N, C-alpha and C positions, 0 to 999 in steps of 0.2 A: 223427656220422661218425667220432669218435674215442672209444673206450671210456673209463671212469672210470680203469681201469689205465693206460692210455696218458697220460691227463692227469696223473695222479699220479707217473708216472715222468718227464714233462716237468718238473714242478714240483721233483721230487727231483734229478735228473740235469742237467736243462737243455737236453736234446736229445732227438730221436726220429729213428729211420730207419725209414721206411714203404716196404714192399716194392711194386714193380710199379705205381707210381703213374702213371708217364708211358709211354703205349703207344708201339710201335715207329713207328707212323705218323706220330708227332710227333718221334720221336728222329731219324729218318732225315734230314729236312730240317734239323735242328741240326746233325748231322755236316757236310752240305754247306756249310752257312753258316760253320762254323768253319773248315772247310777253306779256304774262300775268303778269310776273315779272316786266317789264318795265311800263305797265299800272299802277300797283299798286305802283310803285316807280319811277316817271317819272324823267329823268335826268333833268340838269338844261336846262332853255328855250333858253340859247344862244348856238349858234353852236361852234365848235371847242373844245369840252370837251371830255374828256376820262373816262366816269363813270364805275364804275365796281360793281358787286354785289357778296357777298360772302354768300353762304348759305350752310347747311349742306346737304349731299346727299339725306337724306330723304325729305327734302324740294324740290329737283330737281330730281326726279325718272328718268324723260327723260334724263337730262344729265348725270346722272349715268349710265343708260343703255347704252349710246352711247360709254361709255368706257368699260363696262363688257359684254354687249351683242354683240360687235363687235370683230374683232381681235385685237383691241387696246391694252387692257390690256395684251394679250399674248405676243404681239410684244415688248411692254415694259419690260415684264418680261425676254424676251430673252436677254437683255442686262446684267442682273445681275444674271440669273441662276447659282446656284439651289436656289438662294434667290428669294423671290417673292416681290410684291409691292402692297400697299394699300394707300388709302387717308391719308395724313398727315393733322393732326389737324382737321380732319372730316369736310372739307368745300370743295365746288367746287366754282370756281370764273367765273363769266360770264363778259368779258371784252368788251366794247364798244369803238369806236372811231368815233366821229361825225364830219362830215366836215362842213365847211373848217377848215383845221387845218395846219398850215406852218411851225411849229416849227420843226427843225431838231435837233435830239439829238448830243451832242458834245462828249460824253462819256458814257461808260456803267456803270452799277451797279449790283450787286447781292441782291437777296432778303434776307429778315429776319435779316437785321442789323439796329439797332437803338442806340444811344449813352447811353440811360438809361438801356439797357438790360445787364444782368450780363453775357450773352454768346449768340452768335448768334442763330437765330430761323432757324434751317437748315432742309433740307430734301434731298432726294437722286435724284429724277427726276422731270422736269416739263413736263407734257404732254399737248398738245392742240388739240382740234378738232375744224377744219375750218367750219365755217357755210356760209361764202361768198366767192367768189373768190378774191384773192389777188395776181393774177398772174402777175400784173404790179405794178411797183413801186410807192411809195407814196399813197397807197390805205389804209393806216393806219397800214402797215406792222410791224411787230415785226422787230427790229433792232438787230443783234447779231455781236459779235465780235469773228470769228472763232479763235479756240485755246485758248481763254481767260481763259478756266477752268484750263489750265495748267499755264497760267501767274499767276492767283490767287494762285495756288498751291506753286508756287515759293515764292510769298509775304508771305504766311502763314508759309512756312518753315523757312523764314528768321526772320520774325516778330512776329510769334506765331498766332494761329487761332483766336484770337480776334482783329487782327490787324486792321479791317475795321469797327469795331463797331462805333467808334468815327465819322466817315465819312458816316454813314448810307450806307455802302456798295459801296462807290464810291472810287476806287483806285486812281482815278485822284486827289483826294484832299490830297494824302499822300505827305509827306515832298519831297520825291524822286518818283514821279509817275511812275508806271511800262509802258512799251511800249506795247500797245494793237494791234498795226497794225489797218488796214482799216476795216470799219464795213460793214456788208452785209444786205440788206434788204430781209428777208425770203419771197420768193414766193411760193404760194400754192392755192389750189383750194377747194371749198367746199367738205367735206368729207375727206380731207387728214389729216394725223396725224403728229404733231410735237412732237419730243422727245428730250429733252435738259438736259444736266448736270446742277445740281443745281449751280455750279461754274461759268457757261458760263455768260460772261457779256452780258447785253442786255438793250434795253431801247425801249420806245415807239416812233413811226415815225410818220411823217405827213400824213394826208389824204386829198388830194387835188381832190379826186374823188367826185361823186356825191351820193355815197352810205355809209351808217353807216357800218363799219367793226364790225364784231361780231366774237368772238371766246370763246370757253369754255376751262378753264385751270384747270388741276387737278395737286395738289402737292403730289407727292408719295413718299413713304419712305419704305424701307426694315424693316422687324422687327429687332429690337436691334439697330436702327440707333441712338438713343439718347444717348446709351452708348459709341458709337464709332465716334461720330460726329467730334471730333477734328481730328482723323485718317483721316477721309474723306476729310479735308481741307488740310492737308499736304501731302496726297497721294491720288490724285483725283480719282483713279481707285479702291480704296479699295473695294466698294461694287460692281464692274463691272467685275466680274472675266472672262466671255466670250471676254470682250473687252480686257483685259490684255492678254490672251492666244492669241488673233487674232494678237496683236502687238508683240508677241513674248517674253512678260515678263515672268518671273519666280515667281514673288511675289505676 
């Protein structure tokens, strides 16, 4: 379901955007579900905020169906086959970005890191279903640092898999910050699918458009991830067999 070129791109860049994966018949119920969620839990009245809502899949059945009843979950599985993926920590996130918001991120972070934790709260892959067009920059787009999953792999090999706990996942706060390169604003349209490696550095971007940005995020893990999470930090493609093979790796 994914070409060799797409597998190599994921291995090198750490993410893919696949167009038109989720059909409108599944997106319209997601819109209605999110409208109800926001009405019950209104975001702050001031503009320029980026509220998010995390709920179990059973509380967001339309959002769950957008993943499971479209090709989305099968495309995600194609990156880890013969392993499979399922919800990590049993929640779905609805993320908003309300204009106007002008703050531009200076550096990336990775999720699941807090100083008080004994170990990072990791998963395998982030998936996102787009609900509005983000085909122009500064529309509330996700910012990513291509290849930063491999930058983080080097950090964890050198300093151990808990190296970023004290920095809340921000490598830029290390005594010797890694070189991340230039960020990219991810451009996509309604119904597109984002697949991103857990270790890919990312951040939220500005929204100078006139429309609230909406996206549904799914944090997915392979069975047994909890027992090998440290290996996935020091060898980023541990759970991504098809990607390793496409890149010509033997391990």
